[in-house]
C-alpha positions in Angstrom: -25.5 9.7 27.4 -28.7 8.8 25.6 -29.7 5.4 24.3 -29.7 6.8 20.8 -26.0 8.0 21.0 -24.9 4.6 22.4 -26.6 2.8 19.4 -25.0 5.3 17.0 -21.6 4.6 18.5 -22.1 0.9 18.1 -23.1 1.3 14.4 -20.1 3.5 13.8 -17.8 0.9 15.4 -19.3 -1.8 13.2 -18.9 0.2 10.0 -15.3 1.1 11.0 -14.5 -2.6 11.5 -15.9 -3.4 8.0 -13.9 -0.6 6.4 -10.7 -1.9 7.9 -11.3 -5.4 6.5 -11.8 -4.2 2.9 -9.2 -2.4 0.9 -9.6 -0.6 -2.4 -7.1 -1.9 -5.0 -5.6 0.4 -7.6 -6.2 -0.1 -11.3 -3.7 -2.7 -12.6 -3.1 -0.8 -15.8 -2.3 2.4 -13.9 0.1 0.5 -11.6 1.7 -1.3 -14.6 2.2 2.1 -16.3 3.7 3.6 -13.2 6.1 0.7 -12.7 7.3 1.0 -16.3 7.8 4.8 -15.8 9.6 4.1 -12.6 12.0 1.7 -14.2 12.6 4.0 -17.2 13.3 7.0 -14.9 15.5 4.8 -12.7 17.7 4.1 -15.7 17.7 7.8 -16.6 18.8 8.8 -13.1 21.5 6.2 -13.0 22.8 7.4 -16.4 22.5 11.1 -15.5 22.8 11.4 -11.7 23.2 15.2 -11.8 20.0 15.8 -13.7 17.8 17.3 -11.0 14.6 17.4 -13.1 14.9 13.7 -13.9 15.5 12.9 -10.2 12.5 14.9 -9.2 10.3 13.0 -11.7 11.7 9.7 -10.4 11.0 10.6 -6.8 7.4 11.8 -7.7 6.8 8.4 -9.4 8.2 6.5 -6.4 6.0 8.5 -4.0 2.9 7.8 -6.1 3.7 4.1 -6.1 4.2 4.2 -2.3 0.8 5.7 -1.8 -1.0 3.4 -4.3 0.6 0.3 -2.8 0.5 1.3 0.8 4.2 0.8 1.3 6.7 3.0 3.2 9.7 2.8 0.8 10.0 3.0 -2.9 11.7 -0.4 -3.1 8.9 -2.1 -1.2 6.3 -0.3 -3.3 7.8 -1.3 -6.6 8.2 -4.9 -5.6 4.6 -4.9 -4.4 3.4 -3.2 -7.6 5.3 -5.7 -9.8 3.7 -8.6 -7.9 0.3 -7.0 -8.0 0.5 -6.5 -11.8 1.8 -10.1 -12.3 -1.0 -11.5 -10.0 1.5 -13.2 -7.7 2.0 -12.8 -4.0 5.2 -11.3 -2.7 7.4 -13.5 -0.4 6.8 -13.1 3.3 8.9 -10.4 5.0 11.4 -11.8 7.5 10.6 -10.9 11.1 13.0 -8.9 13.2 13.1 -11.1 16.3 15.0 -9.8 19.3 14.7 -6.2 18.4 12.9 -3.8 20.7 9.3 -3.3 19.5 9.4 -6.4 17.3 
């Protein structure tokens, strides 16, 4: 291994650490619009549970919110999005003590 490749590896590691510390945040207006669409579509799906196209649109919006907010479930994503738009911090999640892997 050459000295140049070791230096390159160190620089790469330093830039990776910097990238992990910073996170791009989505546009608040976009998130607000998506949350409103999500809530409207939620009401539609509850009123017409057999409407497959409404359910598909609802699931697409939920997925988009999950990606934008970095959450695994639609519920977590919507709550995070609502807090983000309002400018508040969500409550801390409870820890699962005593469970394997926790």
